C-alpha positions in Angstrom: 0.0 0.0 0.0 1.1 3.5 -0.7 -0.1 7.1 -0.7 -0.2 8.7 -4.1 0.7 12.3 -5.1 -3.1 13.0 -4.8 -2.9 11.9 -1.1 -5.2 8.9 -1.9 -4.3 5.5 -0.5 -3.5 2.8 -3.1 -3.6 -0.8 -2.1 -3.4 -4.3 -3.6 -6.2 -6.7 -2.6 -6.3 -10.5 -2.8 -9.9 -10.6 -1.6 -12.1 -12.8 -3.8 -9.3 -13.1 -6.4 -6.0 -15.0 -6.4 -4.7 -12.6 -9.2 -5.2 -9.5 -7.1 -6.7 -6.1 -7.9 -5.6 -2.5 -7.2 -7.9 -0.3 -5.0 -8.0 3.4 -4.3 -9.3 5.1 -1.2 -10.0 8.9 -1.2 -7.7 11.1 0.9 -8.7 10.7 4.6 -11.1 7.8 4.0 -9.8 4.6 5.5 -13.0 2.5 5.2 -12.2 -0.4 2.9 -15.9 -0.7 1.9 -15.4 2.7 0.2 -12.5 1.6 -1.9 -12.8 2.0 -5.7 -11.3 -0.7 -8.0 -8.7 0.9 -10.3 -7.4 -2.3 -11.9 -9.7 -5.3 -11.8 -8.5 -8.9 -11.7 -7.8 -10.3 -15.2 -5.6 -12.9 -16.8 -2.4 -11.1 -15.6 -1.2 -11.4 -12.0 -0.3 -8.2 -10.1 3.1 -8.9 -8.6 3.7 -7.7 -5.0 7.0 -9.4 -4.3 9.5 -6.6 -4.9 13.0 -7.2 -3.6 15.9 -4.8 -3.5 15.3 -1.2 -4.6 12.1 0.6 -4.1 9.9 0.7 -7.2 7.4 3.3 -8.1 4.3 2.8 -10.2 2.4 5.2 -12.3 -0.7 5.1 -14.5 -0.7 6.1 -18.1 -3.4 4.1 -19.8 -2.0 1.1 -17.8 0.1 0.6 -14.7 3.8 0.9 -15.3 6.5 0.2 -12.6 10.0 1.7 -12.7 12.8 -0.5 -11.5 
């Protein structure tokens, strides 16, 4: 989980899907029931096992992570 430049909280959820989804909570809202799905589960798996350097991700028509 991480706070974005918009102060929203971004998190990865495994609930109801083994492939994961990316959720977003509005700034100051910490009720998981209010989370909006940004990236729904699909054929690709969202990897959460990052080792070594910190990685940052951004959205430009799809999620991209810089190594």
